Every structure is written in C-alpha cells, then in structure tokens.
C-alpha positions in Angstrom: -90.7 -211.5 116.9 -91.3 -215.3 116.8 -89.6 -215.7 120.2 -91.9 -213.0 121.6 -94.9 -214.8 120.2 -93.7 -218.1 121.8 -93.5 -216.3 125.1 -97.0 -214.9 124.8 -98.4 -218.3 123.8 -96.8 -219.9 126.9 -98.4 -217.2 129.1 -101.8 -217.9 127.5 -101.4 -221.6 128.0 -100.3 -221.3 131.6 -103.1 -218.8 132.5 -105.8 -220.8 130.7 -107.4 -217.8 129.0 -106.6 -214.8 126.8 -108.3 -212.5 129.3 -106.1 -213.6 132.2 -103.0 -213.7 130.0 -103.7 -210.1 128.8 -103.7 -208.9 132.4 -100.4 -210.6 133.1 -98.8 -209.3 129.9 -100.3 -205.8 130.0 -101.5 -206.2 126.5 -105.0 -205.9 125.0 -106.8 -209.3 124.6 -107.2 -208.7 120.9 -103.5 -208.1 120.4 -102.6 -211.3 122.3 -105.1 -213.3 120.3 -103.7 -212.0 117.1 -100.1 -212.7 118.0 -100.9 -216.3 118.9 -102.9 -216.7 115.6 -100.0 -215.4 113.7 -97.7 -217.9 115.4 -100.1 -220.8 114.5 -100.1 -219.5 110.9 -96.3 -219.5 110.8 -96.1 -223.0 112.3 -98.9 -224.4 110.1 -100.4 -226.0 113.2 -103.2 -225.1 115.6 -101.8 -224.8 119.1 -105.0 -223.9 121.0 -108.5 -225.2 120.8 -110.9 -222.3 121.3 -114.5 -222.5 122.3 -116.8 -219.9 123.7 -116.5 -221.4 127.2 -112.9 -222.7 127.5 -109.4 -222.8 126.0 -107.4 -226.0 125.7 -104.2 -227.1 124.2 -104.1 -229.3 121.1 -101.6 -232.2 121.0 -99.3 -230.0 119.0 -99.8 -227.2 121.5 -98.8 -229.5 124.4 -95.6 -230.5 122.6 -94.8 -226.9 121.7 -95.5 -225.5 125.2 -92.7 -227.7 126.6 -90.1 -225.9 124.4 -91.7 -222.5 125.0 -91.5 -222.9 128.8 -87.9 -224.1 128.5 -87.2 -220.9 126.5 -88.7 -218.7 129.2 -86.7 -220.5 131.9 -83.5 -220.0 129.9 -84.4 -216.3 129.6 -84.9 -216.0 133.3 -81.6 -217.8 133.9 -79.8 -215.4 131.5 -81.3 -212.4 133.3 -80.3 -213.8 136.6 -76.7 -214.3 135.4 -76.5 -210.7 134.1 -77.9 -209.5 137.4 -75.2 -211.4 139.3 -72.5 -209.9 137.1 -74.0 -206.5 137.6 -74.6 -206.6 141.3 -71.9 -209.0 142.6 -68.3 -208.2 141.7 -66.8 -211.0 139.7 -64.8 -211.6 136.6 -61.4 -210.4 135.5 -60.0 -206.8 135.4 -56.8 -205.7 133.6 -55.2 -202.7 135.2 -52.0 -200.7 134.7 -50.1 -198.4 137.1 -46.8 -196.5 137.1 -43.8 -198.4 138.3 -43.2 -196.6 141.6 -46.8 -196.7 143.0 -47.5 -200.0 141.2 -44.6 -201.6 143.0 -44.7 -199.9 146.4 -48.4 -199.1 147.1 -50.5 -201.2 144.8 -49.7 -204.7 146.1 -51.0 -204.1 149.7 -54.2 -202.5 148.2 -54.8 -205.3 145.8 -54.2 -208.0 148.5 -56.8 -206.4 150.7 -59.2 -206.1 147.8 -58.7 -209.8 146.8 -59.6 -210.8 150.4 -62.9 -209.0 150.2 -63.7 -209.9 146.5 -62.2 -213.3 145.9 -64.4 -213.7 142.7 -62.5 -210.9 141.0 -59.3 -211.7 139.2 -56.8 -208.9 138.4 -54.1 -208.7 135.8 -51.5 -206.0 136.6 -49.4 -204.2 134.0 -46.8 -202.2 135.9 -45.1 -199.7 133.6 -44.4 -195.9 133.3 -45.5 -196.1 129.6 -48.8 -194.6 128.7 -50.5 -197.8 127.3 -53.2 -197.7 124.7 -56.2 -198.7 126.8 -58.2 -200.0 123.9 -55.4 -202.0 122.2 -54.2 -203.4 125.6 -57.7 -204.1 126.8 -57.1 -202.1 130.0 -60.1 -201.6 132.3 -58.4 -199.2 134.7 -55.3 -197.1 134.4 -53.7 -195.3 137.3 -51.7 -192.4 136.0 -49.9 -189.3 137.2 -49.3 -185.9 135.7 -51.2 -184.0 133.0 -53.6 -186.2 131.2 -54.1 -185.9 127.4 -57.6 -185.0 126.2 -59.5 -188.3 125.9 -62.9 -189.8 125.7 -62.1 -191.8 128.8 -63.3 -190.9 132.3 -60.6 -189.6 134.6 -61.1 -189.4 138.3 -58.6 -187.8 140.7 -57.5 -190.3 143.3 -55.0 -188.1 145.1 -51.8 -186.1 144.7 -48.2 -187.3 144.8 -46.0 -185.3 147.1 -42.5 -184.9 145.8 -39.2 -184.0 147.5 -35.6 -183.2 146.6 -33.2 -185.6 148.2 -29.6 -186.6 148.4 -27.5 -189.0 150.4 -25.3 -187.8 153.3 -22.2 -189.0 151.4 -22.9 -186.8 148.4 -23.7 -183.8 150.6 -20.5 -184.3 152.6 -18.4 -183.8 149.4 -20.6 -181.4 147.3 -22.3 -179.4 150.1 -26.0 -178.6 150.7 -27.9 -176.4 148.2 -29.5 -173.5 150.1 -31.7 -172.3 147.3 -33.0 -173.7 144.0 -30.4 -171.7 142.0 -27.7 -173.7 143.8 -28.8 -176.9 142.0 -27.1 -175.7 138.8 -23.7 -176.5 140.5 -24.8 -180.0 141.5 -25.1 -183.4 139.9 -28.8 -183.9 139.2 -30.4 -187.3 138.6 -32.9 -186.9 135.9 -36.0 -188.9 135.0 -36.1 -189.0 131.2 -39.7 -187.7 131.0 -39.0 -184.9 133.6 -36.2 -182.7 132.2 -37.5 -179.6 134.1 -38.0 -179.6 137.9 -40.7 -177.2 139.0 -39.9 -175.7 142.4 -41.9 -172.9 144.1 -40.5 -169.8 145.8 -42.1 -166.7 147.1 -41.7 -165.1 143.7 -43.4 -168.0 141.9 -42.3 -171.2 140.2 -38.6 -171.8 139.5 -37.8 -174.0 136.5 -34.7 -176.1 137.2 -33.2 -177.6 134.0 -32.0 -181.2 134.7 -31.8 -182.1 131.0 -28.0 -181.9 131.0 -27.7 -184.4 133.8 -25.0 -187.1 133.2 -27.1 -189.8 135.0 -30.6 -190.3 133.6 -33.1 -193.1 133.9 -36.7 -193.9 132.9 -37.3 -195.6 136.2 -37.8 -193.8 139.6 -36.4 -196.7 141.6 -33.2 -196.5 139.6 -32.9 -192.8 140.5 -33.6 -193.7 144.1 -30.8 -196.2 144.1 -28.4 -193.8 142.5 -29.3 -191.2 145.1 -28.7 -193.7 147.9 -25.3 -194.5 146.4 -24.3 -190.8 146.6 -24.4 -190.2 142.8 -26.4 -187.0 143.0 -29.6 -185.2 143.9 -33.0 -186.6 142.8 -36.6 -185.4 142.7 -38.7 -188.3 144.0 -42.1 -189.1 145.3 -42.2 -188.8 149.1 -43.9 -192.2 149.5 -40.9 -193.7 147.7 -38.3 -192.3 150.1 -40.3 -192.0 153.3 -38.3 -194.7 155.1 -35.0 -193.5 153.7 -35.7 -190.0 155.1 -36.7 -191.5 158.5 -33.5 -193.6 158.7 -31.3 -190.7 157.4 -30.2 -192.7 154.3 -31.4 -189.7 152.3 -31.7 -186.0 153.4 -34.6 -183.7 152.4 -33.1 -180.7 150.6 -34.7 -177.3 150.1 -37.4 -178.2 152.5 -38.8 -174.6 152.5 -39.0 -174.7 148.7 -42.1 -176.8 148.0 -42.5 -178.9 144.8 -46.0 -178.8 143.1 -47.9 -182.0 143.7 -48.3 -184.4 140.8 -52.0 -185.4 140.4 -52.8 -189.1 140.4 -55.8 -190.3 138.4 -57.9 -193.4 137.9 -58.8 -193.6 134.2 -61.4 -195.9 132.8 -63.5 -196.2 129.6 -67.0 -195.2 130.5 -69.3 -194.0 133.2 -72.2 -196.2 131.9 -72.5 -200.0 132.0 -69.5 -200.2 134.3 -68.7 -203.8 135.4 -69.5 -204.4 139.1 -65.9 -205.5 139.6 -64.5 -202.1 138.4 -67.0 -200.2 140.5 -65.9 -202.2 143.5 -62.2 -201.5 142.8 -62.8 -197.8 142.4 -64.8 -197.6 145.6 -62.1 -199.7 147.4 -59.4 -197.3 146.3 -61.3 -194.5 148.0 -62.0 -196.6 151.1 -58.4 -197.7 151.3 -57.4 -194.0 151.2 -54.7 -194.3 148.6 -54.6 -190.5 148.6 -53.1 -190.6 152.1 -50.4 -193.0 151.0 -49.5 -190.8 148.0 -49.2 -187.6 150.1 
C-alpha cells in the first residue's frame, strides 16, 4: 500500500496538481488527496505545500520524490523485462525424448531451432524412461504410446509408423514369414516394454507374443543392430530403418499386414503462462513437420 501511495505522490508532483493527477490515474481527486495525506502521516513529514492557487513540494517532498521516481523507473524496467521474456523467446528449456527419435530426428530439428532462436538454451535428456517432469524440472517431454492420465497438457505431434524387418542373412536360413502366425516359428527380437506385437489382418488385430524371445533389449537401436547382424526379426520405427530398407540391409516383412501407428506426443505442464521459448519450440516442431519424419 505504501508503494502505491509513493507512486501516486510522484504523479501528483509531476503533474503539479491533484486535478491533473486524478485524470492521469483515473481516480477521484478526493481519493488521491487522501492517499497522499495518509503517506505524509506515515512519514511524519509534509511532502506538499497546498494553497488555494498552487501546489508545491516541500524540501522533504523534493528529496522523497527522487526516490519515488526511481521506484517508478524500476517498475517500468521490471515490466519491460517481463515483456521481453514473454514476447521474445529466451532462457533455458529442459526437454526429454525417447532414444530413437531423440538420437535420429531431434538433433537436426534442434540445430535449426537454435539458428532461429539463439537466445534459447536447451538441455536434452534422451531416455526411453518416463521421467517425473516435476522432479526432473522438464519443460517439454516428447513421448510415444498410451499416455497415463495426467494434469499435464498433451498435444499430438504425429504418429510413428512401424515395420517388421529382418536381415537377408537371417531370411536365407530361416525363411520368410508369409503371415503373422508364422512369426511363432522365428527368433523375435523383443523390446522389453513391448512383449506383444499388434499386427492387423482383415479379421482384426493379431497379438504376436514376443515375450519368450531369447534376445531382448530396452533400446531400439540395439534391436536394430541385432536385426542387421541377422539375429532375428524386429519390430522397429520406419524412420529408424528407412535407409536400411533402401539399401537392402534389412527387408520389410509382412508388408500387407500393417502395424498400428504409435502416437507421438508433446507433453508440457500448463496451457497458461507458457514461456515464450516453449511456445516457440512447440510452433517450430509443427513448422519443421516432425510428423512427416515420424511417418
């Protein structure tokens, strides 16, 4: 309240009258006069010399006005600083992404983002683990699959296309599976969080149990390397093996049996009071068309 009264006093002093100051502040003249009188009472000093014809500063008022004006200038500077933070992307963001997309797709996106917004610093945590966004101070999490109910905002970025693949060396000795049921006779390479492969046939979804696989890993790139080495059949994101398929290092199996897409989300804490840097990154993800790279 005292800071408010100091600001009102400064306006009165600068305008030279309560009438003019009342117009500037949008307050009744009587309210303005009362607030300044209360301030003088708190200080135990008269700040303004009032006569019927003019208003002037006392010696104490002149000294006090210097500090009140400095306070107003500091307030303006504080508001300008917040405005810059709100309107111009800057500061530090901490983000997390799954290992496959975080390793293969995110670097190019972030490099392009950094060129446009050099005032934004980004810390990346690349892991398939579902981090606690509050405990880990995460501003943005890129996640795949079914999301748990949460108070966080989730925005779909795209969908990850998945394919069943194997190396020519493996297929030369074990043969090509012609239908999903044939996979039961093959060596499957299982991701530890995906024991069941969902494949789609005309009659509906076929659940392929890969839980008994002898080779398992919690890392998709490890499964890709195993597949390239001829160790078995893997279910992998298309973006991860696109070049392998083009070169013939891996073969696309069961091409007429589609795999349901895995939804890819951007998850962040709140819709309101979002930092400009985070808004810029979310918009850039859309502009960069990450969805096309995931497909």
